N, C-alpha and C positions, 0 to 999 in steps of 0.2 A: 091783442091777442086777448078778447072780452070773455069774462066768464057766462056761457050762456047755457039755458036748459035745466035741468033738475038736480036739486042737488041729492041722488038717493046715499040713503047712509045704513048701515047695517047694526041696529043698536040692540042692545039688551036690556031688557024691562025690570027682569026679577029673574031667580033660577029656572030654566026652563022655558023662557022666554025671549025668543029671537026674531026679530024683525025687521024687515025693510022699509025705510020709511023716507017721506021727504023732507029735508031740512033746509031752512035758507042758507044762500050762499053766504060767506063770511066776508066781512070788509075786512082788511088787513090794517092791524096800526101802524103808527111810524115805523117798528124797528120791525115788521114782520111782512111776511109775504104770502101770496094767497096762490095756492097750487092748483091745478088739476093733477087729479091723481090718476097714476098708471099702474102700479104695480104694489099691488099688498099682502105679506104671507099669513097665514093662520099658525097663531102660535098657541102651544098647549095651558098657555095663562087665558088666552082669549076664550078656549073651549071650555076652561074652567071655571070662569065669569057664568056663563052662558049656562053649563051643568049645576053650577052650585051657589050661583048669585056672588060670590064672595073668595077670596084668596086672604086667609089669616085674618089680619086686622082691615084689610082692606073689602067694605061691603059695599056691592051697590043698591042705592037708598033710591037714585032717582035714574033716570034713562041714563043710558050711556053707550056712544059709538067705540066700539071696538077696533080696532086695528093697530100696531106699532112697527112693522118691519115694512117698512114705505120708501116709495120713491113718485117720482112726478113733476109736471113741468109749471114753471112758474109762470101764472099768467097775468098778475098786479104787483109792483112793490110798494112797500110804503115809503112815505119822503124824507126818513132817515139812512134807506137802504141805498148802498153804493156799491157793493161787490157781486151784486146778481141783479139781471135785467128780464123781462117778459122773454119767451123761449128759451130759459136757461133747463135744462136736463138735472134735478137735484136727486142725493139722496137725504134722508131725512132722519135727523138723529132724536129721538123721541123724548130724551127727559133733559128739560132745560129748567135750571136756576131761576129762583124768583128772585133772590137776594144775594149781594155779593157778602155771603157769611163767610167763617172761616176757613171750612171746608174748599169752597171756593177758590180764597187766596193759595192754600196749598196746590192746587191744581186736582182735588178729589173731590170736583162738584157731585159727584155719583151719589156721597153719604150727605148732601145738605138736606136737612128735613122737612124743608118748602120748595123741594124741586116739584115741579111740573113734567108727570109721566103721561106719556099716551096712553089712554084705555087701563087707565090705575084709577079706581072711584076716589075722587069725585071728577078725576079730567077724562076729557072726552078724547079719542083715537082717530084716526084717519082713513078707517075705512070706509069711505065714501068720495064722491065722484070731486066735490072741492072742498080744500081745507086749508086753514091757515096756520102759520107756525113761526116761532121766531127766524127771523131771517141768518143769526150766526148760527143757528144749528142746523142749516140746509146748503149742503156741501153738494158743489157744480161736479158733475159727472162727466169724466171725459169720454171723448167721441166714440172709443170702443170699449166702452165699459156698457151695458146692456142696463134697464131699468131693473129688470129681473136681479141682475148683481147686484144692484144698489138697494133694493129692500132687502135681499140676503146677509147685508154688510150688518145689520142690525144682529142677528146671531152670531153672524162672523165675529162681531165686536167682544161677545161672552167670551170666543174661543181665545182673541187676541189677549183679551184682560185677565184669564184664568191662566194660561202660559206664562204670561210675563210674571202673574203672581206665584206662581211654581218654579219661578226660574229655569223655565226651559232654557238650555242651551248646546251647543255643539257636542253632539256622543251622549246624550242624555238616553237612559232608556224608562220611557213614559207606558203606564196602565191607565187608560183609562175606561172608567165602569158607566156601562149605558152607550147603545149604539141610534139613540135617537139622533134630532137634528145638533142637540149641542153635544154632543158625546161626538160626531160626526166633524164639525167646524174644529172642534181640539185636536184630535185627527191629524188634520189638515195643518190647522197653524203651529203645531208642535212640529211635524217634521218640516213644514218651512223654516221653523226656528234654529233647525240642526237635530233634533233627535235623530238617535241612531237609530232604534227600534221603538216602535210602538205598537203593544197587544191591548185587544177591546174585548170586554165580556160584554152580554146580552141575552136574554132569552129567546131572540127571534132570528133565526138562520138565515131570512131575510135581508133582515138589517145589518147581520155581520159581512153578508155577503157587496152589502153597498160601502160598507167599511172598508173592503179590502180594495174595491174599485177607488176609495178617496185617498190611501195610501198605507192604510192598517198593514201591518208586517205579520201580526200572527192575530187569531179571531179564537176565542173560547166560547162555546155554546154553553151557559148554565143552567142548568134543568133542577136538581132539588138539593145540590150539595150543600156542605156548612160554609161559613166563613172561611174557616180555618182551609177549607178543601178548596175554594174558590182561589184564594192567598197561593196553595201550592203550587194548583194548575198554571198560576199566572206564570211563577217561580219557574217552572219546569219551561213551560215554549220560550221565555226571555233567556234561559241561562243564566239566570241571576234575578235577586228584587230589585225591583225597579227605585229607581232614587226619589220619583214623583210620581204621584197618583191625583188621577183629576175626577174626582166621583162626580156622575153626572145624574144619576136618579133620585137622591135624597132617600131611597127604601133604606130603612134600617141594616138590613143584613148587608146591603153593601157596601154602608158606612163601615161597619165591622171588618169585611173583606178588605177595604182599603185599607184598613190599619193594619191588620196583620201581613199584608201583602208589601207596604211602603218598607224600605230598607233601613236600617239603623241609619239617624242622622238626615234622613228626607224628609220630603214636603208632601202632606196629602192636603188637597184644595177642594173645597165642597162649593160644587157651582149647583146640583141639585136639591131642590126645598122640597124636602115631606111635612111630618108631622115636626111639631116645635120640641114635643121632648123625646128624643132617642136615646136605648141603650148602647153604651158603647165603651170597647176595652180601654179606658182612658189612662188607664195604669200598666197596659201593655204599650201605647205609644210614649207616655212621661220616661221611662224607663230606658227605653230607645232612641229617647230624643228626635219623636218624630213629629215634627211639625207642622200644625192642623192650619189651617188658612181658609177663610172663609173669601167669596166677592159678592160685590152686589152691582148686579148687569154691568157696565164699564165707565169710562173715561176717555178720552183724548184718544179715542181709538179708529174715528172716521177716517181723518189723512191718510193712516198708517195703512188702513183696511182699502182705500181707495187706488195709492200708490201699487201695492201688491196686485188689484187686480190689473190695473192699468198697464203693470210691467209683464202681466201673466205669469208671474210667480207663483200664482194659486189657482187653482179651478174648482168653481165652488156652483158651476151650473148643474153637474149630476143631480145638485140635493132636490132640485125642482123636476116631483114625478107627474104633479093634477094642477089643470089650470082652468078652473072657471073663469063666466065673466061676471062680471059684480050682482046681476040679476038673478043667478044663483046661486047666491052666498050660502044659503041656507043648505042648497048639495052638498056645499063645500065643504061646511061645517060638517054635517053627518059624514061625508070621506074623512075627515083629520081626527074625528073620535072616534071611528070604527079602528084607526093605527093603520089604514092602507096608506102606503108611499111613504116617501119622507117628508117634503114639502108641500103644501098645497097654497098654490098662488092665485088671487083674486084678480082681476083685470078691470080696473075702472074706467078708460075710456075707452068708451063704444067705437069713438073712430079709429083707435091703433091698439090691438088686442094681443100684437106682437111681443116678445121677451124683451 
């Protein structure tokens, strides 16, 4: 299976400057594979780099290929690769440690300061026709798992990692703040891990409807309530204060509501990232022994996710609401920016535009 034709890529040059460009088809190193990309989801971070040219300390200084939610087909393997062969369908884990440091040794490689991560400056992403990646971070997809499900493992992994950090277990009462793609995967994973009831909040009625579709037990549409009032509504619909809150917006008022809502002795996990400095009722959390935990991406989640998808224990297909061919990437990005649908998927293989 030779790589042929042009390597069209979606490249951000600076804030507001997104282009379709031709790039050379890369040659895989000894421990890498060359992939013909199939499905790549657009993430909020991709849109943010396009609109603002930076996220925090990560600044676009050179043209950068976007995309990190991805799957594709192996077309060439490096000399040291033994577990994959041309023709294998794979899901791509976008974070690859560059060295075996203390974090890798303890299994928390996502915290490695030198990690390579797709579409985080200066590292190129995989929203292109052909892409090379570390073979160890490409996971073979079973025949009954689609390319799109493979691409969705990336956002799904955030939910798996967050719910593990939160300690979701049989009978948990869970509050998810924010009904975007990451809020929705947290609903799916929390229910799969045994949560008895999940309540989710958002300002958008259509997003809350999607949350109901994927398994949320209760929804609360937030209008202009105070954080305390939101917490009170959450307690009211659940019939108790949740032991676990998963905050997926990064909005200051939502973090405040998360603290007020969480039961004494419970856990609040911060998933959404907003401004560096936020004002929160920390004393309220402290005197009630509410544990506040952060997450940074994920680690060791792809095998778990693939097993869940292959066994049909979870269904993430409803998350994909829009599909565009790679050539219409700019239109796809505009659709995402407008907040339409849930997950916009780009189809990179002109010979196979199916799911």
